[in-house]
C-alpha positions as CSV (number, residue, x, y, z in Angstrom):
1,M,-57.1,-15.5,-49.9
2,R,-58.3,-12.1,-49.1
3,L,-56.8,-10.4,-45.8
4,P,-58.8,-8.8,-43.4
5,R,-58.9,-4.9,-43.5
6,M,-57.7,-3.0,-40.4
7,S,-59.3,0.3,-39.3
8,S,-57.1,3.1,-38.9
9,S,-57.4,3.2,-35.1
10,A,-56.3,-0.5,-35.2
11,V,-53.4,0.4,-37.3
12,T,-52.4,3.3,-34.8
13,A,-52.7,1.1,-31.8
14,L,-50.3,-1.5,-33.2
15,L,-47.7,1.2,-34.2
16,L,-48.0,2.5,-30.8
17,A,-47.5,-0.9,-29.2
18,Q,-44.3,-1.5,-31.5
19,T,-42.7,1.9,-30.4
20,C,-43.4,0.8,-26.7
21,L,-41.9,-2.3,-27.1
22,L,-38.8,-1.0,-29.1
23,L,-38.3,1.8,-26.2
24,F,-38.6,-1.1,-23.6
25,L,-36.1,-3.2,-25.3
26,V,-33.6,-0.2,-25.9
27,S,-33.9,0.8,-22.2
28,R,-33.0,-3.0,-20.9
29,S,-30.1,-3.0,-23.1
30,G,-28.3,-0.5,-20.9
31,P,-25.3,1.6,-21.9
32,S,-23.4,0.2,-25.1
33,S,-19.8,-1.1,-24.7
34,P,-17.3,1.5,-26.5
35,E,-17.2,-0.3,-29.9
36,S,-17.6,3.0,-31.8
37,S,-14.2,5.2,-31.9
38,Q,-16.5,8.2,-31.5
39,E,-17.6,7.1,-28.1
40,R,-14.2,6.9,-26.7
41,V,-12.0,9.4,-25.3
42,H,-8.4,9.6,-26.7
43,V,-5.8,11.2,-24.6
44,L,-2.2,11.9,-25.7
45,V,0.2,12.4,-22.9
46,L,2.8,15.0,-24.8
47,S,6.1,15.2,-23.2
48,S,9.8,14.8,-23.5
49,W,12.3,12.2,-22.0
50,R,13.3,12.1,-18.4
51,S,10.1,14.5,-17.7
52,G,8.2,12.0,-15.2
53,S,6.1,10.9,-18.3
54,S,6.6,7.3,-17.5
55,F,5.1,7.9,-13.8
56,V,2.1,9.9,-15.4
57,G,1.6,7.1,-18.1
58,Q,1.1,4.6,-15.1
59,L,-1.3,7.0,-13.5
60,F,-3.6,6.2,-16.7
61,S,-2.5,2.7,-17.3
62,Q,-3.5,1.6,-14.2
63,H,-7.1,3.0,-14.3
64,P,-9.5,0.2,-14.9
65,D,-11.2,2.1,-17.9
66,V,-8.2,2.8,-19.8
67,F,-6.2,1.1,-22.6
68,Y,-2.5,2.5,-22.6
69,L,0.3,2.3,-24.5
70,M,3.8,3.5,-23.9
71,E,5.5,5.3,-26.8
72,P,4.2,3.4,-29.8
73,A,6.2,5.6,-32.1
74,W,9.3,4.2,-30.7
75,H,8.9,1.8,-33.5
76,V,8.8,4.3,-36.1
77,W,12.1,5.9,-34.9
78,V,13.9,2.6,-34.7
79,A,12.8,1.6,-38.3
80,L,13.7,5.1,-39.9
81,S,16.3,6.3,-37.6
82,Q,18.1,7.8,-40.7
83,G,15.5,10.5,-40.8
84,S,15.2,13.5,-38.4
85,A,12.6,14.2,-36.0
86,S,10.7,16.8,-38.1
87,A,10.9,14.5,-41.1
88,L,9.4,11.7,-39.1
89,H,6.4,13.6,-37.6
90,M,3.9,12.7,-40.3
91,A,4.7,8.9,-40.0
92,V,4.5,9.2,-36.2
93,R,1.3,10.9,-36.4
94,D,-0.4,8.6,-38.8
95,L,0.6,5.5,-36.4
96,I,-0.8,7.6,-33.3
97,R,-4.2,8.0,-35.1
98,S,-4.6,4.4,-36.0
99,V,-3.7,3.3,-32.6
100,F,-6.4,5.8,-31.2
101,L,-8.9,3.8,-33.5
102,C,-7.5,0.5,-32.2
103,D,-6.2,-0.6,-35.7
104,M,-3.2,-2.3,-34.8
105,D,-2.5,-3.2,-38.3
106,V,-0.4,-0.1,-38.6
107,F,2.3,-2.1,-36.7
108,D,2.6,-4.6,-39.4
109,A,5.2,-2.4,-40.9
110,Y,7.2,-2.4,-37.8
111,L,6.8,-5.7,-36.4
112,P,8.1,-9.4,-37.5
113,G,5.5,-11.6,-38.9
114,R,3.4,-13.7,-36.3
115,S,3.9,-10.8,-33.7
116,K,3.3,-11.4,-30.1
117,L,2.3,-8.9,-27.5
118,S,6.0,-8.5,-26.3
119,D,7.0,-7.4,-29.5
120,L,5.3,-4.1,-28.6
121,F,7.7,-1.4,-27.1
122,Q,7.5,-1.6,-23.0
123,W,4.3,-3.5,-23.6
124,A,4.1,-4.8,-19.9
125,E,3.7,-1.3,-18.7
126,S,0.2,-1.6,-20.0
127,R,-2.0,-2.9,-17.4
128,A,-4.6,-3.4,-20.2
129,L,-2.1,-5.8,-22.1
130,C,-1.8,-7.9,-18.7
131,S,-5.6,-8.1,-18.4
132,P,-8.4,-9.9,-19.9
133,P,-9.2,-10.1,-23.0
134,A,-5.4,-9.9,-23.7
135,C,-4.1,-12.0,-21.1
136,S,-5.1,-13.2,-17.5
137,A,-2.1,-12.2,-15.2
138,F,-4.3,-9.7,-13.5
139,P,-8.3,-9.2,-12.9
140,R,-9.3,-6.2,-15.1
141,G,-9.7,-4.0,-12.0
142,A,-6.3,-4.9,-10.2
143,I,-3.1,-2.9,-10.0
144,S,-0.6,-4.9,-12.4
145,S,2.7,-5.5,-12.0
146,E,5.4,-5.7,-14.7
147,A,7.4,-8.3,-13.2
148,V,4.4,-10.7,-12.9
149,C,3.1,-9.9,-16.3
150,K,5.9,-10.5,-18.2
151,P,6.6,-14.1,-18.1
152,L,2.7,-15.2,-18.2
153,C,1.7,-12.7,-21.1
154,A,4.8,-12.3,-23.3
155,R,3.8,-15.0,-25.9
156,R,0.1,-14.1,-26.4
157,P,-1.0,-13.2,-30.0
158,F,-0.4,-9.6,-31.0
159,R,-4.0,-9.6,-32.4
160,L,-5.3,-9.5,-28.8
161,A,-4.0,-5.9,-28.5
162,Q,-6.5,-4.6,-30.8
163,E,-9.4,-6.8,-29.0
164,A,-8.3,-5.4,-25.9
165,C,-8.2,-1.8,-26.9
166,R,-11.8,-1.8,-28.5
167,S,-13.2,-2.9,-25.1
168,Y,-12.0,0.1,-23.1
169,S,-13.6,3.6,-22.9
170,H,-10.2,5.6,-23.1
171,V,-7.1,5.0,-25.1
172,V,-4.2,6.8,-23.6
173,L,-0.9,7.1,-25.4
174,K,2.3,8.4,-23.9
175,E,4.6,10.2,-26.5
176,V,8.0,11.9,-26.5
177,R,8.5,12.3,-30.3
178,F,6.3,15.6,-31.2
179,F,8.1,18.8,-30.9
180,N,5.5,21.1,-32.5
181,L,1.9,21.2,-31.6
182,R,0.7,22.1,-35.0
183,V,1.3,18.6,-36.3
184,L,-1.3,17.4,-34.3
185,Y,-3.9,19.8,-35.5
186,P,-5.3,17.4,-38.1
187,L,-6.1,14.7,-35.2
188,L,-7.6,17.5,-33.0
189,R,-9.9,18.3,-36.2
190,D,-10.7,14.7,-36.9
191,P,-14.0,13.7,-36.2
192,A,-13.6,10.3,-35.6
193,L,-11.3,11.3,-32.5
194,N,-12.1,12.9,-29.3
195,L,-8.6,13.9,-28.6
196,R,-7.4,15.6,-25.4
197,I,-3.8,16.7,-25.0
198,V,-1.8,16.7,-21.5
199,H,1.2,18.4,-22.1
200,L,3.6,17.3,-19.2
201,V,6.8,19.4,-18.6
202,R,9.6,19.4,-16.1
203,D,12.4,21.7,-14.9
204,P,14.9,21.5,-17.6
205,R,17.7,21.3,-14.8
206,A,16.0,18.4,-13.5
207,V,15.8,16.8,-17.2
208,L,19.4,17.3,-17.6
209,S,20.2,15.4,-14.5
210,S,17.9,12.6,-15.1
211,R,19.1,12.2,-18.7
212,Q,22.7,11.5,-17.5
213,Q,21.4,8.5,-15.9
214,A,20.4,6.9,-19.3
215,V,23.0,8.3,-21.8
216,W,23.2,4.9,-23.7
217,E,19.4,4.4,-23.7
218,L,18.9,7.9,-25.2
219,A,21.9,7.8,-27.7
220,R,19.7,6.6,-31.0
221,D,17.2,9.6,-30.0
222,N,19.7,12.1,-29.5
223,G,21.1,11.3,-33.0
224,I,17.4,11.7,-34.5
225,V,16.8,14.8,-32.6
226,L,20.1,16.4,-34.0
227,G,19.6,14.9,-37.4
228,T,23.0,13.0,-37.5
229,N,21.7,10.6,-40.4
230,G,21.3,7.5,-38.0
231,K,24.6,8.3,-35.8
232,W,24.1,7.7,-32.2
233,V,24.9,10.6,-29.9
234,K,25.8,9.5,-26.5
235,T,27.5,12.6,-25.5
236,D,26.2,16.0,-25.8
237,P,28.6,18.6,-24.3
238,G,26.7,21.6,-26.0
239,L,23.3,20.2,-24.5
240,R,21.9,20.8,-27.9
241,V,19.3,18.0,-27.3
242,V,18.2,19.8,-24.1
243,Q,18.1,23.0,-25.7
244,E,15.7,21.5,-28.6
245,V,13.6,20.0,-25.9
246,C,13.2,23.6,-24.1
247,R,12.3,24.9,-27.7
248,S,9.7,22.3,-28.2
249,H,8.0,22.8,-25.0
250,V,8.0,26.5,-25.6
251,R,6.6,26.2,-29.1
252,I,3.9,23.8,-28.0
253,A,2.8,25.7,-24.9
254,E,2.8,29.1,-26.8
255,A,0.5,27.6,-29.8
256,A,-2.0,26.2,-26.9
257,K,-2.2,28.8,-24.4
258,L,-1.3,32.2,-26.1
259,K,-3.6,32.1,-29.2
260,P,-5.3,28.7,-29.3
261,P,-7.2,27.6,-32.4
262,P,-10.8,27.1,-31.7
263,F,-10.7,23.2,-31.9
264,L,-8.2,23.6,-29.1
265,Q,-10.4,25.2,-26.4
266,G,-10.8,22.7,-23.7
267,R,-8.7,20.1,-24.9
268,Y,-5.1,21.2,-23.8
269,L,-3.9,20.9,-20.1
270,L,-0.3,21.9,-19.2
271,V,0.9,19.9,-16.2
272,R,4.1,20.5,-14.4
273,F,6.0,17.4,-12.9
274,E,6.9,19.3,-9.8
275,D,3.3,20.3,-9.0
276,L,2.3,16.4,-9.2
277,A,5.4,15.7,-6.9
278,R,4.1,18.4,-4.3
279,D,0.3,17.3,-4.3
280,P,-0.3,14.1,-6.2
281,L,-3.7,13.3,-5.4
282,A,-5.2,17.2,-6.2
283,Q,-3.2,17.0,-9.4
284,I,-4.1,13.6,-10.3
285,R,-8.1,14.5,-9.7
286,E,-7.8,17.6,-11.8
287,L,-5.9,15.3,-14.6
288,Y,-8.7,12.6,-14.3
289,A,-11.4,15.1,-14.5
290,F,-9.9,16.9,-17.4
291,T,-9.8,13.3,-19.3
292,G,-13.3,11.9,-18.1
293,L,-11.9,9.5,-15.6
294,S,-12.6,9.3,-11.6
295,L,-10.1,8.5,-8.9
296,T,-11.1,5.0,-7.3
297,P,-10.0,4.1,-3.6
298,Q,-7.7,1.6,-5.0
299,L,-6.0,4.0,-7.2
300,E,-5.8,6.6,-4.5
301,A,-4.1,4.0,-2.3
302,W,-1.5,3.0,-5.1
303,I,-0.8,6.5,-5.9
304,Y,-0.1,7.6,-2.2
305,N,2.3,4.3,-2.1
306,I,4.0,4.9,-5.2
307,T,4.9,8.7,-4.3
308,H,5.7,8.3,-0.8
309,G,8.6,5.7,-1.0
310,A,12.4,6.0,0.1
311,G,14.9,7.6,-1.8
312,V,15.1,8.8,-5.4
313,G,15.6,5.7,-7.2
314,S,18.9,4.2,-8.8
315,P,20.3,4.6,-12.3
316,L,19.0,1.1,-13.0
317,E,15.3,2.4,-12.8
318,A,15.9,5.1,-15.3
319,F,12.7,3.7,-17.3
320,Q,10.7,2.4,-14.5
321,T,7.9,3.3,-12.1
322,T,8.7,2.4,-8.7
323,S,8.1,3.5,-5.2
324,R,10.1,6.6,-4.5
325,S,9.6,10.2,-2.7
326,A,8.1,12.4,-5.4
327,V,9.4,15.5,-3.7
328,N,12.9,14.0,-3.4
329,V,12.8,13.1,-7.0
330,S,11.9,16.5,-8.2
331,Q,14.6,18.2,-6.1
332,A,17.7,15.9,-6.6
333,W,19.0,17.9,-9.6
334,R,19.8,20.4,-6.8
335,H,22.4,18.3,-5.2
336,K,23.6,16.4,-8.4
337,L,24.5,18.7,-10.8
338,P,27.5,21.1,-10.8
339,F,26.4,24.8,-10.8
340,A,28.5,25.4,-14.0
341,K,26.3,23.1,-15.7
342,I,23.1,24.7,-14.4
343,R,24.2,28.0,-15.6
344,Q,24.6,26.8,-18.9
345,V,21.3,25.0,-18.8
346,Q,19.6,28.1,-17.6
347,E,21.1,30.2,-20.6
348,L,20.1,27.8,-23.3
349,C,16.4,27.3,-21.6
350,A,15.8,30.7,-20.2
351,G,12.5,31.0,-22.5
352,A,11.3,27.7,-21.2
353,L,12.1,28.8,-17.5
354,Q,10.3,31.9,-17.9
355,L,7.3,30.7,-19.8
356,L,6.6,27.4,-17.6
357,G,7.4,29.0,-14.3
358,Y,10.7,27.9,-13.3
359,R,13.0,30.4,-11.2
360,P,16.7,30.5,-12.1
361,V,19.5,30.3,-9.3
362,S,22.4,32.7,-9.4
363,S,25.0,30.8,-7.3
364,E,25.8,27.4,-5.8
365,N,24.6,28.4,-2.4
366,E,21.0,29.1,-3.9
367,Q,21.1,26.0,-5.7
368,R,21.7,24.0,-2.8
369,D,19.4,25.8,-0.2
370,L,16.2,23.7,-0.5
371,T,14.3,26.4,1.4
372,Q,14.5,28.5,-1.8
373,D,11.4,27.7,-3.8
374,L,12.1,27.6,-7.4
375,L,8.6,26.9,-8.6
376,L,6.6,30.0,-9.5
377,P,2.8,30.3,-9.9
378,Q,1.4,29.2,-13.1
379,G,-0.1,32.0,-15.2
380,P,-0.5,33.5,-18.6
381,R,3.0,34.9,-19.6
382,S,3.8,36.8,-22.9
383,F,7.0,35.0,-24.2
384,S,7.9,34.4,-27.5
385,W,11.0,32.6,-28.6
386,S,13.1,34.5,-30.8
């Protein structure tokens, strides 16, 4: 049967109608869900132990747009504890990249068969793992509680972590196991990632004071930092771990602020815990703006409550985020540490104090006098670690 011939004007009209229909359908579909990794924002909170990183992690975790995991590289260090920190850098980096891309199969090498959500280190710190689609302990936009989440969600299948990750616009990981920013350059250049680095630092004297509340919890990590071939280090009279932490902060800050490579421009933010403690909401707004998030009224109320509690917490809360006075927490070391120990830290970490803007004290009286402000204004400083 012969088909009727169409005039060129009819063909043009038909193509125009198809184009209009296509544009109408696209406009009706609305914004796409963040299925593609390139549409997501990836944030690495880069810090060290006892620097307030659990608190900053929760600032991200409780946001309704964020899938958060706390220290996924813990699994690497436990499995390969015979290695040194520098030797494990690449294994940690590879795991971090896979998690950013929501490829949770990377944990197969570190978790038992038929894994559950609770096999992940500090899994209940993640609101996303306590909310749909991972679990239904809390509505997706609610503030979660670890105590409520654990009994309800612990036995949920591990595969749900990957499903949950793919449903969020932001993937945020907190890590304390990188000691050199250059190790992360391949991730910053990776076209599959949209990576931002939040570098959280804290006064080394406060770090030492806080570390003394968690000596056993840090013993394995101390051994890896010091390269003791798997031997745990509980006591560190020479403060070698604190010194290495100070050196790492200097290396990272110098690489990012003094001569940053082009691919790092606009993707690095240095945050001091003490600035957060003094003006939490202003600092958090800046933190959210840097990572493409906005502060909701519910989050604002939660942040106020958690930073205006009573006291400074107890040793039992060493790895928990509870309601405390943020200002009191940031100043607690000035009452707890003996001056001799402070003087030792100041000598070992002189470069970090200078570069990051912390003023040393010259006497015990100056240490105890809280009217003496030891936080200097941030600004560019030309310091090189010798």
